[in-house]
N, C-alpha and C positions, 0 to 999 in steps of 0.2 A: 748381781748388783748393777744398777744402771750406770752407763757411762755418762759423766757430767757434760762432756762436750756434745755428744749426740742427742742428749735429752733436750737441749735447747733448740734442736732442729727436728722436732718430733715428726716421725713418719706416721704415727698412729693418730686415732681420733681422741679428742679431749674427753677425758672421763666425765667431766662436769656436764657434758651435753646430755648424757643419758638419764632417763627418768628414774630407772632403777640402777643401783650400784652394780656394775658388771662383775661377773665372777673373776676370781684371781687368774684362772686359766686363760682368760681372754685378754690379759694385759701383757704387752710386749715388755720383755725384760730390759731391753735397751733404752726405749724412749718413755716407758711407763704410761703409754697411751693404749687405748683399745686397738687391737690388731687391725691394721689396714692392709689388705691383700696378704693374708697370712701365708707363710711358707714354713715347711718343716725340713730341718736338716737331717742328715743320716743318724745323728744321735737322738732324734725324736723331739728335740726342743723346737719351739715355734716362735717365730718373730715376724714383725712387719717386713715385707720384702725389701723396702727401701732401707730400713735400719740395718738389716743383716748384710746387705751388699756394701753399705758404707763401712760397716765394721770390718768386713773382710779385706777392704782396701788397706787396712792398717795391720791386721794380723789374721791369719787364716786358722783361727781356733774358735770354738764355740764360747761365747761370753758366759755361759752357765757352767759347763763342765770342762772347758778348756781342751776338748778333744779336737783333732784336726777336722776342718770342714772343707769339703770339695764344692765349690760354687756350682758345678755341673750336676751335683746330686742334691739340689734344693728343689723341692716340689711345692707348687701352689695348692693350697687346701680349699678347693672350690666350695665344698659343702659348708665348711666352717665360715667362709666368706659370706655365703648366702644367709646363714643363720645370724651372723652379726648384722647383716643388712636388714633383717626383720626386727631388730631391737628398736624400741621406741626412744626417740630423742626429742628434746625441746629445741625451739628455734634459737640460733645464736644471737638473735636480736631480742631475746626476752627482756634484757635490761632496758630496752627502749619501748617495751610494751607489748611485744608479740607473745600471745599465749598459745600459739599453735603447737601441737605435738604430732609426730608422724614417724614412720619407719625411717631408719638411717638411709636406706636406698633412695628415698624420695627427697633427700636434703637438697640436692642441686636444683631440682624443679621448684621446690618451695622458695629457695633463695632468689630465683629468677623472678618471682612474683610477690615476694614478701613486702607488704606495705610498710614495714618498719625497717627495711633495708636502707642504709645510708648511701646515697648516690650523689653524683655531681650533676649540676644543671646541664642539660644537653645542648644549650645554646652557646655558640662560640663567643668567647669573651667574658662569659659569666663564670665566676669562681665559687659560686654558692654551693654548699653541701647541705642536703636536705633529705628527709625521709621520702620514700617513693610515694606515700599517700599524700604528701604535701606538694607534689610536683605540679598538679593542675592549678592549685591556688597560686603557687609561685609564678607559673607561666603567665598568669593574667596580669602580673605587675612587673615581670622581668624586663628591664630596659634593653636586654640583648635578644629578646624574643623575635624570631623571624620565621615566617611561614609563607608558602606560595598561596596566592588567591584561591579560595575554595571553589570559585566559579570556573576556574581553569584557564584564565587569561595568561597565567605564567608570571605575573608580577609578584616579587618578593615584598611582603608587607611587614611593617613594624607596628607597634601599638600606636605610634604617632600618625602613621600614614593610613592605617586601616580604616578609620572612620571617614577619611576624605577620599578614599579610593572609589573610582567609578570605572568599571570594566569597559564601558562603551567609549568613554573619553580616552582611556588609556590606549585601547586598541586603535582608535582614530588617530591619536598622536603618533603611535608607532607606524601606522599605515602612511601618514603624511610624511614622516621622517624617511621611510623607505622610498616613497615617491620622489622626494627631493634628492635622495642619494642616487636613485636610478636615473633621474634627469641629468644630474651632474656627470654620471658615468657616460650617458649617451652623448652629452655635449663634448666631453673629452674625446670620445671615440670619433665623433664627427670631425673635430679639429685634427685629429691624427690622420683620418682618412683624407682630408683636404691636403694636408702636408704631403702625404704619400702620393696623391694624384699630381700635385705640383712637381714633386720630385720625378715622377714617371714622365710627365710632359717634358721636363727639362732634359731627361735622359733621351727621350725620343728625338728632341731637337738636335742634341749632340750626335746621336747616331746618324741622323739625316745629314748633318754637316760632314761627318766622316765619310759617309757614302758618296756625297757629292765630290769631296776631295779625291776619293779613290777613282771616281769616274773621270775626273779631269786628268789625273795622273795617267790613267789608262789611255785617254785620248792623246796626250802628249807623247806617250811611249809609242803608240801606233804611228803618229805623225813622224817621229824620229826614224822609226823603222822604214817607213815609206821613202823618206828622203835618202836614207842610206841605200835602199834598193835602187832608186833612180840614179844615184851617183855611180853606183857600181856598174849599172847597165850602160850608162853613157861613156864610162871609161873604157869598157870593153869594146864599144862600137868605134871609138876613135882609134884604138890600137889596131883594129882590123882594117881600117881604110888606109893606114900608113903602110901596111905591108903590101 
């Protein structure tokens, strides 16, 4: 008997997708869907891998025979999985008009290209939901449509600006704007260099004044030393004559 709680979170494939009614042996007892990644327990009962692992979190017994189930003794049935993958299904978008049928294993690839798949408009700010086949028509009128110029100038265009866009004029404007920016930067650098030169000249003058002051101080010190030397020599001469 299927567990009501787990059946609402089916791990298996929807039975309604298959063209032919699947055999009873291919139905998961837990979720009542067609087996997805089928595994076999030691008691030989088969379940979806996701379903049985969720079941064993609540109780470690088989949902069919109630025998103990060891999670480490559950084996994937690869051949059965491949056989299920070859079964024909219809597109999940058949209610929107898709009449394609294909093997279950090709479902993902088909969904990625199905023209009846409901998708969101890819342009930022647009909340429209539409079929993939209608995307090109929608894009021609979507007010949020934005694309770079196909000529390669890099300008992002909207429907409003696309008809007025001229690559030459755009590139010329960008070039002139860069030129103005470069001239402004060069002018600012020149002003900075002049300020630095003025500062360096002022520092040189200050250093010159300091050097002149040091020379004057050295001259005064030498003069004082000479005077002291003359005074001492004259004193010694006078004392010698008195004796």
